[in-house]
RODO-2510 file (C-alpha; in nm, 4 decimals, decimal comma):
residues 256
     n   res          X          Y          Z
     1     m     0,7906     3,2603    -4,4164
     2     t     0,5625     3,3720    -4,1291
     3     r     0,3532     3,0049    -4,3047
     4     l     0,6801     2,7886    -4,3119
     5     i     0,7525     2,8100    -3,9591
     6     s     0,3878     2,7757    -3,8095
     7     s     0,4574     2,4845    -4,0262
     8     v     0,7252     2,3444    -3,8406
     9     a     0,5988     2,4882    -3,5294
    10     v     0,2667     2,2053    -3,5426
    11     a     0,5135     1,9548    -3,7182
    12     c     0,7304     1,9571    -3,4064
    13     f     0,4000     1,9521    -3,1703
    14     l     0,2150     1,6421    -3,3557
    15     a     0,6137     1,4731    -3,3498
    16     a     0,6195     1,5323    -3,0036
    17     g     0,2562     1,4398    -2,9100
    18     c     0,3436     1,1393    -3,1093
    19     a     0,6424     1,0470    -2,9148
    20     t     0,4586     1,0447    -2,6099
    21     t     0,4588     0,7218    -2,4555
    22     p     0,1153     0,7099    -2,2225
    23     e     0,2077     0,5827    -1,8116
    24     k     0,1705     0,2047    -1,7403
    25     g    -0,0438     0,0954    -1,5169
    26     p     0,0431    -0,1780    -1,2480
    27     d     0,1742    -0,5252    -1,3682
    28     y    -0,1363    -0,7322    -1,2113
    29     s    -0,0065    -1,0922    -1,3549
    30     q     0,1442    -1,2207    -1,0955
    31     l    -0,1348    -1,1190    -0,8534
    32     v    -0,3652    -1,3200    -1,0639
    33     r    -0,1449    -1,6037    -1,1381
    34     e    -0,1001    -1,6290    -0,7895
    35     d    -0,4674    -1,5399    -0,6473
    36     p    -0,3831    -1,5605    -0,2545
    37     r    -0,6994    -1,6121    -0,0559
    38     s    -0,5432    -1,4597     0,3030
    39     v    -0,3075    -1,1619     0,4028
    40     l    -0,1063    -1,1621     0,7156
    41     i    -0,0054    -0,8382     0,7784
    42     v     0,3233    -0,8190     0,9472
    43     p     0,4345    -0,5379     1,2163
    44     v     0,4834    -0,2694     1,0702
    45     l     0,8259    -0,0332     1,0254
    46     n     0,7831     0,3324     1,1753
    47     n     0,9626     0,5757     0,9623
    48     s     0,7699     0,8942     1,1760
    49     p     0,9252     1,0609     1,5012
    50     e     0,5788     0,9933     1,6388
    51     v     0,6167     0,6827     1,9121
    52     g     0,3295     0,4219     1,8870
    53     a     0,1850     0,5010     1,5384
    54     d     0,2644     0,1978     1,4450
    55     d     0,0551    -0,0105     1,7395
    56     y    -0,2462     0,2482     1,6266
    57     f    -0,1913     0,1808     1,2555
    58     l    -0,2233    -0,1296     1,2874
    59     a    -0,6318    -0,1068     1,4452
    60     t    -0,6980     0,0619     1,1111
    61     v    -0,5744    -0,1807     0,8489
    62     t    -0,7763    -0,4942     0,8803
    63     v    -1,0999    -0,3860     0,7650
    64     p    -1,0381    -0,2290     0,4312
    65     v    -0,8511    -0,5479     0,3246
    66     a    -1,1014    -0,7854     0,4731
    67     e    -1,3898    -0,5843     0,2917
    68     h    -1,1907    -0,6568    -0,0127
    69     g    -1,2413    -1,0049    -0,0370
    70     y    -0,9092    -1,1795     0,1653
    71     y    -0,9098    -1,3742     0,5152
    72     v    -0,6947    -1,1428     0,7305
    73     f    -0,5035    -1,3351     1,0330
    74     p    -0,5876    -1,0937     1,3583
    75     v    -0,2740    -0,8607     1,3923
    76     n    -0,2486    -0,8872     1,7352
    77     m    -0,1815    -1,2614     1,7284
    78     t     0,0161    -1,2464     1,4613
    79     k     0,2237    -0,9859     1,6600
    80     h     0,2647    -1,2308     1,9584
    81     l     0,3353    -1,5307     1,7297
    82     l     0,6131    -1,3805     1,5502
    83     a     0,7567    -1,2795     1,8891
    84     d     0,7253    -1,6071     1,9809
    85     a     0,9351    -1,7421     1,6843
    86     g     1,2505    -1,4795     1,7527
    87     l     1,0965    -1,1787     1,5156
    88     s     0,9967    -0,9198     1,7480
    89     d     1,0834    -0,6855     1,6142
    90     p     0,9004    -0,5358     1,3178
    91     g     1,2698    -0,4768     1,1620
    92     l     1,3253    -0,8435     1,1993
    93     v     1,0165    -0,9325     1,0332
    94     h     1,0265    -0,7306     0,7298
    95     n     1,4242    -0,8502     0,6445
    96     a     1,2899    -1,2288     0,7327
    97     d     1,2440    -1,4634     0,4320
    98     p     0,8658    -1,3586     0,3538
    99     k     0,8554    -1,7702     0,3226
   100     r     0,9437    -1,8390     0,6519
   101     v     0,7454    -1,5849     0,8108
   102     a     0,4088    -1,6888     0,5821
   103     g     0,4681    -2,0830     0,6837
   104     l     0,4633    -1,9895     1,0447
   105     f     0,1088    -1,9453     0,9626
   106     g     0,0070    -2,1123     0,6122
   107     a    -0,0774    -1,7455     0,4767
   108     d    -0,0406    -1,7407     0,1230
   109     s     0,0764    -1,3797     0,0719
   110     i     0,2105    -1,0514     0,3314
   111     l     0,1464    -0,7318     0,3399
   112     y     0,4687    -0,5500     0,4416
   113     v     0,3754    -0,1597     0,5713
   114     r     0,5756     0,1241     0,6483
   115     i     0,5062     0,4629     0,8259
   116     q     0,6409     0,7260     0,6213
   117     n     0,4554     1,0812     0,8234
   118     w     0,2486     1,0371     1,1032
   119     e     0,2866     1,4130     1,2018
   120     s     0,0979     1,7565     1,2315
   121     k     0,2147     2,0590     1,1452
   122     y     0,1086     2,4541     1,3277
   123     l     0,0939     2,7346     1,1153
   124     v    -0,1107     2,9017     1,4790
   125     l    -0,4235     2,9840     1,2397
   126     s    -0,4442     2,6687     1,0652
   127     t    -0,2988     2,2451     1,1711
   128     t    -0,2318     2,0428     0,9183
   129     v    -0,2380     1,6529     1,0100
   130     t    -0,0351     1,4349     0,7729
   131     v     0,0018     1,0205     0,7485
   132     g     0,1601     0,9019     0,4532
   133     f     0,2300     0,4910     0,4311
   134     e     0,3931     0,2974     0,1290
   135     y     0,2447    -0,0780     0,1094
   136     l     0,4154    -0,4458    -0,0388
   137     l     0,2145    -0,7468    -0,0865
   138     v     0,4332    -1,0084    -0,1187
   139     s     0,3957    -1,3815    -0,2062
   140     g     0,4016    -1,5957     0,1142
   141     k     0,5224    -1,9141    -0,1602
   142     t     0,8140    -1,7858    -0,3544
   143     g     0,8392    -1,4551    -0,1680
   144     e     0,8025    -1,2094    -0,5078
   145     t     0,6359    -0,8915    -0,5070
   146     l     0,2073    -0,8820    -0,5906
   147     w     0,1510    -0,5308    -0,5572
   148     q     0,2315    -0,1945    -0,4045
   149     s     0,1368     0,1120    -0,3638
   150     a     0,1286     0,4188    -0,1649
   151     s    -0,1202     0,6385     0,0423
   152     t    -0,0778     1,0189     0,2152
   153     m    -0,3603     1,1919     0,4004
   154     v    -0,3895     1,5442     0,4497
   155     y    -0,6433     1,7373     0,6552
   156     t    -0,6378     2,0636     0,7696
   157     p    -0,9962     2,1993     0,9840
   158     q    -1,1819     2,4143     0,8057
   159     t    -1,3879     2,6795     1,0177
   160     p    -1,6800     2,7924     0,8419
   161     s    -1,7140     3,2373     0,8489
   162     s    -1,9410     3,3556     1,1010
   163     g    -1,8980     3,7105     0,9286
   164     n    -1,7264     3,8756     1,2051
   165     p    -1,3600     3,8353     1,1349
   166     i    -1,1961     3,9128     1,4522
   167     a    -1,4173     3,6559     1,6159
   168     d    -1,3222     3,3977     1,3227
   169     l    -1,0136     3,4504     1,3706
   170     i    -0,9813     3,3815     1,7750
   171     v    -1,1924     3,0137     1,6661
   172     m    -0,9102     2,9408     1,4092
   173     a    -0,6566     2,9877     1,6553
   174     v    -0,8574     2,8162     1,9488
   175     q    -0,9082     2,4964     1,7347
   176     a    -0,5665     2,4885     1,5348
   177     a    -0,4274     2,4921     1,8880
   178     v    -0,7173     2,1668     1,9844
   179     t    -0,5924     1,9982     1,6669
   180     k    -0,2197     2,0589     1,7440
   181     a    -0,2319     1,9294     2,0935
   182     k    -0,4692     1,5938     2,0321
   183     p    -0,4341     1,5859     1,7116
   184     n    -0,6723     1,2477     1,5314
   185     y    -0,4557     1,0423     1,2836
   186     m    -0,7128     0,7024     1,3251
   187     p    -0,9646     0,8434     1,0595
   188     l    -0,7149     0,9732     0,8314
   189     a    -0,5250     0,6427     0,8850
   190     r    -0,8115     0,4471     0,7825
   191     q    -0,8613     0,6658     0,4612
   192     a    -0,5429     0,6980     0,3398
   193     n    -0,5994     0,3006     0,3711
   194     w    -0,9519     0,2584     0,2357
   195     a    -0,7820     0,4739    -0,0722
   196     a    -0,5168     0,2433    -0,0838
   197     f    -0,6817    -0,0938    -0,1439
   198     t    -0,9650     0,0144    -0,2541
   199     s    -0,9882     0,3535    -0,4447
   200     k    -1,2992     0,4252    -0,2184
   201     h    -1,2783     0,8393    -0,0931
   202     v    -1,4237     0,8072     0,2727
   203     g    -1,3778     1,0775     0,5456
   204     s    -1,2725     1,4758     0,5471
   205     g    -0,8966     1,3862     0,4254
   206     q    -0,7735     1,5156     0,0953
   207     p    -0,5301     1,2493    -0,0970
   208     s    -0,2285     1,3550    -0,2287
   209     q    -0,0876     1,0593    -0,3172
   210     y    -0,2453     0,7218    -0,4207
   211     g    -0,2112     0,4458    -0,6721
   212     y    -0,3886     0,1879    -0,7807
   213     p    -0,5675    -0,0814    -0,5532
   214     v    -0,5207    -0,3981    -0,5155
   215     l    -0,8151    -0,6803    -0,7086
   216     m    -1,0052    -0,7877    -0,5185
   217     g    -1,0260    -1,0877    -0,3226
   218     p    -1,2303    -1,4023    -0,3798
   219     y    -1,4094    -1,3835    -0,0838
   220     h    -1,5429    -1,0431    -0,2336
   221     p    -1,8936    -1,0486    -0,4156
   222     r    -1,7733    -0,8698    -0,7301
   223     y    -1,4103    -1,1567    -0,7423
   224     g    -1,2866    -1,0953    -1,0686
   225     e    -1,4546    -0,8616    -1,2236
   226     d    -1,1710    -0,5813    -1,2070
   227     r    -0,9443    -0,8963    -1,3597
   228     v    -1,1053    -0,9381    -1,7257
   229     g    -0,8305    -0,8777    -1,9691
   230     i    -0,5130    -0,9448    -1,7057
   231     a    -0,3055    -1,1608    -1,9336
   232     v    -0,1067    -1,4164    -1,7034
   233     v     0,1990    -1,5410    -1,8095
   234     t     0,2947    -1,9109    -1,6751
   235     p     0,6990    -1,8649    -1,6299
   236     v     0,9081    -2,1074    -1,8535
   237     v     1,0118    -2,3975    -1,6987
   238     n     1,4286    -2,5157    -1,8320
   239     e     1,4183    -2,7981    -1,9536
   240     k     1,8053    -2,8893    -1,9565
   241     a     1,8660    -2,7352    -1,6747
   242     s     1,5280    -2,9362    -1,5180
   243     e     1,7210    -3,2775    -1,6773
   244     a     2,0396    -3,1976    -1,5419
   245     e     1,8667    -3,1718    -1,1722
   246     t     1,7133    -3,4757    -1,2042
   247     g     2,0033    -3,6446    -1,3212
   248     t     2,1951    -3,5053    -1,0089
   249     d     1,9385    -3,6370    -0,7754
   250     a     1,9216    -3,9513    -0,9470
   251     a     2,2565    -3,9982    -0,8839
   252     s     2,2976    -3,8517    -0,5256
   253     d     1,9908    -4,2028    -0,4688
   254     a     2,1709    -4,4375    -0,6248
   255     a     2,4955    -4,3307    -0,4067
   256     n     2,2919    -4,2882    -0,0840
***
C-alpha cells in the first residue's frame, strides 16, 4: 500500500513538472524589424511625491542609452521644442500621437518613462532610499511597442562595526539622519537606468525589480550579436483590401 501511494505521488510530481510552462522571454521581433537608430527621450511622468524628480531623472538616462548604441536627442532641447509645439506638460506628451511627436524631430523611436518610486524611508537607525521606473520604447513610424521594462533600485547605508556597540548605534543613527535629510537619488537612478538598458550592475544599490535589456543599437561595436536567432515576421498585407483601396483611390482621381 505504501509503495502504491509513493508511486502515485511520484507520478503526480512528474506530471506537474511536465505541465510547468517555462517563462517566456521578451518579444524583440518588432524591435529587430524596425531597427531604430535614434531615440527621442521625452519628459517623464512623475508619479512620486518628490517634486523635481523628473528633471533629476533626465540627467541620468541619456548616457546608458547612448552607450548602448543609439543616437539620443539632447533632452533639454527636446523639452523646449516640445513646449514650443504646445506640449509643455509631460502628460500631454505621453498622450499625444507618437508619430506626431517623432515627426517633430525625425526620430526613429520614442522612450517614455514613468517614475514610480523616488523616496527615502527613515527608520531611526537606518534610511532606505528607493527609486523605481517604468520604460516604454515605441516606434516613431507606427507607434507600436518595441520594448518595455521596469527597474527598481534600493540603497541602505551600511556602517562597519567598530567593536563598540554603543558607538556603532550612534554612528548608525547619525548616518540615517544625514541620509534622510539629503538622500542621494542620482547614483541610484543611474544604476537603475544602466540595469534596465544593459543589465549592468554599477554601484552599491541593490536591484529589487528588473527586466530584460534593450538590444544593442547600430552604433554599438558589438551590434547584432544579441540579435542572433530572433525571428522577424514580415507583416502580411491583405491583398483584397489593398486592391479595394487602390480602386477607391483610382475612382477618386477620376472624379477629380
